[in-house]
N, C-alpha and C positions, 0 to 999 in steps of 0.2 A: 381309352380304347387303343388297341394296338393293331398294326398291320404286319404280319409275320410273312416274310417273303424270301424267295431264292431266285437268283438269276443265273442263267447259263449264257456264255458269251462266245464270240468267235475266237478269242485269244488274239495275240498280236501285240503291237507296241502300246505302251502306256497311253491311255486316253484316246486310243484309236480303235478300241474294241467296239463291237456292236452286239446288241442283245439278240440271242437266238431263241430264248424261251424264258418266260416269267411265270411264277406262281405266287399268288398273294392271298393270304387268309386274314380277314378282319376278325379279331379276337377280343372279346370284352372282359377277359380275365377269367371266364368260366367256360365259354363255348365259342365256336366259330359261328359268326352271324352273316358272313358274306365271303365270297371267294371269286378269284379271277385267275384263270389259267389259260395260257395261249403260247403257241409257237410264234416267233417274230421273224420276219424277213429282214436281215441286217443290212442288206444291200452292199455286202462286202464278202470277201472270201473267209472261210472257216479254216483255221489252222489244222493240219492233219492230226496232231496229237489230241486236239479237242474232239474231233470226230471219233477217234478211237475211245476216248474217255466217256463221252455222253451218248454216242450213237446217232447224234443229230448231224445230218449232212445237208448240203445245199439243195438237193432234190426235194427233201422234206419241207423246205422253207419257201419253195418257189411261189406257192399260192397263199402263204401265210400273210397276215396283215403287217404292214410296215409300222415303225414305232409311232409315227405321227397319227396313225389311225387308232391307236390304243391310248394315246397320251391323256386324253380327256378322262377316260375311265380311271387311270392311275391317279390323276389329280383328285378326282372326286372321292375315290376310295380311301386315299391317304389323308384327306383333309381332317384336321383336328385329331390326328392319330400319331402315335410314336411308331416309327419303322423299326422292326426288330429283325435281325438277321444274324446268322452265324458268320462272323467276320463282317460286321455291318459296314466297315470302312470301304470294303470292296463294292458291295451291292449299292450302297448309297452313292459312291463315286460314279459308278456306271450309270445310274439313273440321272444324276446331275449332268453328266456328259451328254446323254441323249437329249435331255431337255434343253441344254445349252445350244445344241445344234439346231433346235427349233426356235431359239431366241427367247427361251423362258427360264427364269431363275427359280429353280425348284428348291425349296427350303423346307425341311422337316426335322423334328427331333428324332434321334436314333438311340437304340440300345443294342449292344453286342452280346450275344449269348456266349461267346468265347470268354470275354472278360467277366461276365456274371458268373459263369461256371467256375472259373479260376478262383473267384472270391468265395463262392458258396460251397464248392466241393474242391478244396485244395489238395495238392500232392498227388494228382493223377499223372500217369505216365504220358498221356497224350490228351489234347483237347480238340482234336479233329472231330468232325461230326460223326464220321463212321466209327471211330474208336469209342467215342462217348456213348453212342447207341449200343455198342457191344458191351461196354463196361456196365452201363445202367439198365441193360435189357430193354431198351426202347425199340419197339417194332419199327422196322423201316423197310420199304421196298422202293424199287426204281432209284437206287443211289446214282448220284451225278445227273439226275434229271430234276428239273425245277419242282415238280409236284411232290416227288418223293422226299427230297431234301427239305422242302418247306414244311411238309407235314411232320417230319421228324423234329424240326426246329420248334413247331407248335408244342409237341409233346415234351420236349426238353424245357421250353419256357414255362410250361405249366408246372413242371417239377421244381424249377427254380423259384417260382412264386411261392410254392409251398415251403421251401427251405429258407426263404427270406424272412426270418423272424423279426428283424428290425424294420421291416416294411420299407426298405430303401426304394425299391422299384415303385411301389404304390405311392409313396409320398412325393417322389420326383415327378410322377405323371400328373398328380394333382397340382403341384407347384407350377408346372408348365402350362397350366390353364386348360388342361384337356378334360377336366371334369365339367359336367353341366352344372351351372350355378343354380343353387337351391332356390326354388320359388318361395315366395312368402306363404303360399298355400302348400302346406306340407303334404297334402294328399297327393300332389303330383309326384313327389319323390317316393312316396310309399308305393305307388303303382309299379315302380321299377324294382321293388324288393321282393324276394321269394318268400314263400311261407314254408321254409325248410330250416333244418338244423344248421346253425353256423355261428360264426363270429363276425361282428360288424364294427366299423371304424367311422367315427365322426371327425371330419377334418376342418381345419381353418383354410383360408384361401391360399396360404403359403405351403400347404401340404401337411403341416403339423397335425398329429393325431391329438384331438381334444379328449376323446373318450373311446374306450373299447368295451363293447358289450357282447353278450352271447344269449342264445335262446333256442328252444326247439322250433320256434317260428320267428324268423328274423323280422318279418313285417310287423307282427304283433308286438315284439319287444321294442322296436323303434317307435311304433305308434304310442306306446306307454310313455316314452320319453317326451314326445311332442305334446302329450296331454298334461304333463306336470306343470304346475304354476308357481313352484318355489322360486326364490330369488336366484338360486344356483342354476335351476333348470332354465330360467329365462335368459340368464347370461350365456349359457351353453347354446341355446337356440339362436341368440343374436350373433354369436361367433361362427356358427355353423355355415360352411360353404358347400360341403359335399359329403356324401355317405358312400362308402364302399363296403364290400362284404366278401367273406370266403366261406363256402360250404364245408361242413365237417363230416357229414354222413351219419354220425351217431353222437350220443351224449358224452361218452367217455372222451373221445377225441376233442369234442367241443370244450370240455372242462380243462383238459391238459393244454390245449392250444391257447385258450383264454388266459390261463394262469401264466404260461410262459411269456406271452406277448405283453401282458400288463407289466410284468416285472422287467421286461426288456425295454419297453418304451416309456413307462411311467407317465401316462397321460394325466394332465392336471386335474381332470374331473373324475378320475377313478379313485375311490377310497377302498383299498383292498387290504384286508387283514388276514394273513395266513392262518389256517386252522392249526390248533395245538393238538398234535397227535403223538402217540407213543410209537415205539419201534415197530415197524411193519416188516414181516417176513413173508416171502412167497413160498407156497407149498412145494414148488419145483423150481430149481435154480435156473433152468433154461426153458423159456416159454416164448412161443409166437402166438399172440392173440389176434385172431382173424374175425373181423366183423364187417358189416355192410359199409360200403363207401359212399361217394357222393353221387354216383350215377350207376346205371345198370351195367353189371359186369366188373365194376371196380370194387376192390376190397380195401378196408383199412387194416393196418398192421401195427401192433405194438410189440416191440422186441425187448425181451429180458434175457440177459446172459450172465451166468454166474451170480445170480441174485441182484444184478445191477440193471436198473431200468435204463435202456439205451436211448429209446426214442420211438417215434411213430412215422408212418408214411402211408401212401396209397399206391396200390399196384393193380395191374390189369392181367398179369400172366401168372399161371401156376408156378412156372419156373422161377419167377422172382421170389415167390413165397418160400420155396424150398431151398433157396440158395442163400445162406447166411451172409456171405461176403457181398452179394448184390444188395441185400437188405441194408447192410451197414452203409453202403454208398447212398442209398435212397433216403434214409431216415432223417427226419428233423430231430436233432439231439435234444434230449430232455435231461434236466438235472435229476440225479438219483436222490432226490430229497424225500424226507419223511412224508411231506404233503403230497407229492406226486405219487408216491407208493401207496398212500392212503386212498387217493382217487381211484387207482387201478384196483386195489384189493376190495374196496367198498363196492365198486361197480360190479365186480365179478361175483360178489356175495349176493347182490340184490337183483342182478339182471342176467339174462342169457346172452351169450355171444354166439356167433355162427360156428366157431371152431377154436380149440386150443391145441396147438401142436407142441409136444414136449420133445426136446432134442438133447 
């Protein structure tokens, strides 16, 4: 579980700043499950340049709660969660400073979306939140206000989880003990799984991925694993600590994602034998394959350029679909292998997709 937040401050000398606004969204890797947004009375002056940047002035904060009045809510909301922020060093330092003034040692794990983006989307001109939103076509409103910037960070983090093929984010969160330990009664864990198309991951306690699976119905597919009684299945069940999953929206993305991540992570309980296929050619050298995504309004995209399968992604805006350079920034890269090309070609021959754009 993650708490994605943004904090606006008074500005001023290092470690003498006060919070003027905070927005925090609890995110389970798929959707927002809780939120907390409030102005805060910092009990100190706001620097003029900050007023000009955020629009927040002392008059707006006169009747706002002071930090000690919201401290309990922040502690409860962030318990057993990783704090995620764009330049998390700043936001985390500010929170620790405010809690230290109250005599409380605030300790949480953190993730920085600046560093994650540099790793997963290298060679961009700028990694500021505003520039990233423009480059990646992430909708954003109320820039330099906590709610707007935090929501933009949620959308950025969701994109980064998609692009994290090696599951570094996921494995680290499990390793930090943030996953709920698996009950001996597997039905409890099944209740938390969706009956939707997706890829799922079985983890050891240290975060290591033991097994990657896929299915049209994640809950049903996991249940079949729990029901197996072979020696290998029982060993897997004994080592199992946590289960995570990612929705894929449709069967083709499911297959491509599963294939890529099994090859990238090589889980010890996966026995995967690539299909033997002959040369596959696409009928058009430049294709954008549009199909249903993981939620209402979202679309899945597969991009093929000059007969080369580049990758897949999920988008919310028509502008993102029609702009090739934006798509290239968003996609999870795929190997242009015969097997991946077979998956795409075979799916198109046997199934309907929402739209194919030739360019």
